[in-house]
Residue, then its C-alpha position, 0 to 999 in steps of 0.5 A: m355541718d358539711m364542712d365540719f362533719i367530723e370535729l376534734d378539738g384538743v381531744e385526749k384519752v388517758f388511761d390509768v395503768r397499774r404496774k407491778a413495782g415490788f412483790l406486793r406493791r403496784e404503782r399507778h401510771e398514766v398512759r396517754a393514748v391520745d394526746g390533744i388531737s385536733f382536726r376537721v373532716p368534711r362530709g364525703e371526704m375519704v381520709g387515711y388515718i395511719g401510724p404505727n401499732g400503739a400510736g392511738k388510731s383505734t382509740t380515736i375511732k373508739m372515741l368517734t363511735g362512742i365506745l370510749t369517752p374522751s378525757g379531755g377536749r371536744l368531739r362531735v360527729a354530725g353535730i352529735d357528742p358520740s359518748r353522750e348520744r351513742t344509740k342516736l349516732a349508731h344509726r348514722i355510722g358504720v364500723v369495721f374493726g379488722q381483728r374483731t367482727t360485728l357478725w354472730w359467730d354461730l349463725p350463717l352470714r344471711d341470718s346476721y344481716r337479717l338481724m341487723h335489718r330488724m336492729y337498725r329497722i332498715p326499710d325492707r326495700r332499702y335493705r334488700e337493695n343494699l344487701d343485694r349490692c353488697v353480695e354482688l360487688l363483695d362476691l358473697g353469694e356463696l357465703l350467705d349460708v355459711p356460719v361466720r366461724q367457718l369463714s376465712l379471715g378475708q371472707r369475714m372481712r368482706g362479710d363485715i364491710a357489707a354488715a356495716l353498710l346495710h343501714d346506709p351510714e353517713v360515715l364509715y370507719l374502717d380499721e384495717p379493712t383489707i387485712g387477710l385479703d388476697v390481691v383480687s379481693k383487695a382490688k374488689v373492696r377498694g373499688f366498692l369503697r370508691d364507688l360508695n364514696a362517689e355515689r352516696s358521699t359517704t365520709v370514710l376514715l381509714t386506718t391501715h398499714d397497707l399504703t396501697d389502700i391509701e394511695q388508691l382511695c385517699k387524697r388526704v392522710m393524717v398520721i398519728d404517733h404516740g397519741r399526737l397528730v404529726y402530719d395532715g396533708d396528701l400522701a406525696g407530702l408525707h413521703e417528702v416529709g419522711e424522705s420514704e423510699r420504695m423498693l424495686v426488686v429486679d430478677l436478671e437472667r444471670e449475675l451482673p454488676p450493680i445496675e448503672l443508674a447514671s440516668e436516674p440519679s434519685a435511684r440507687v442500688v442497695k443490695v446485690e444477691g446473685p442475679r437479684q438486685w434492690l434498688a431504692f428510689p423516692a416514694a413520691a416518684s414514678a417507677a415507670p422510667l426506672v423499670a423502662r431503663i432497666a428493661a431496655d438495657y438489661p436481661l430482665v426476667d421479673l421484678s416487683l415493687r415493695e411499698p415503704d413500711i409506714e413505721a419507717v417513714i414515721a421514724k425518719m420524720y422524727v429523725s429529721d425533726s431531731r436535726l433541726 
C-alpha cells in the first residue's frame, strides 16, 4: 500500500463534444482529455504534475478525487476506487483548486471552517490544533472574521489551503496553489507544505505553472501533454530533455557592447537594449558563476532571473522527438 499509494494503469477520460457543422446540424466529436496514463506515487512523496493549459492535469485530479469517472483503465487511491467510494475517500484527501473555492462565499472564513469541522466530524481537540497551526503559518489571523467574497485571490488561496488540511488528509491535491500570491506569501505557503510533508508524511500532487514551486518542493516531476505522460523523473532531467534555458536580465550603468562570455561557454547574449542585456543559460545550471563573473567585470546596477516557461520546455521536447 505504501509503495503504491496512488495507482493509475492505462487511465483514460473521453468526452463527447458536439460542434456546429451547419445551420441546423451538429457533429459529435470525441475528445481524449486523458489518454492511457500510468504511474505510481508512494505514500509521503511530493510530485509535480505539470503541463500546458488543456493538457489533462485538472481532469486527472478530478478522476483522482472521484468527481469524474474514468472512461477506461484502473485507478486507486489508498486502495479505494475514487468514483465508486467517493464519500469514503473524501475523508482521506484534501483538494485545492486555484480558480475555485471550497469556502462558503458569504460567510466569514471562521464559519466556513466550523462547517467543515462538523462535515468531516473532526475531533474538537484535533480541529483546534490544526486550525491554530494553519492560522499561524498561513497568516490568517486577521482574516478569520472577513467574508470570503471580500478576500483577495491570494488571501482566499491561503484560506482554501487551510480548509483542505483541517481533517488531516493523507493525500493533498493542489491545483495552482500559489496563484495570486505575492513573493512573501508564496514563500510561506511553500514552507508550510514542506513542513507538512516532513512532519505528517502527507502525499502531495502539485500542478502549477510556477517552476519555482516545483524546484523548492518536489524531487519528482511528471509532464502531461495532450492527455499523455511524456516525462517522469527529476527536474534536472526535464530541463535536459527539453533543452530549456533560464534568462538572466542584467542592467548596467551605461550602454555597453554585449557581455563577453568566453569563460561561460554555455551562456549566450540573446538581446541588448540600451544598458539592459538578456543572457540565456541552461536551466539545469547554477546562475552563481555567471552572476559572479558579471559583477566582477561590469558596472552592474541590477539583475533578475527569469525561469523557463513550461510550455516552451514541452514544445522543445516535441521538437527534439520529431528530429529523431
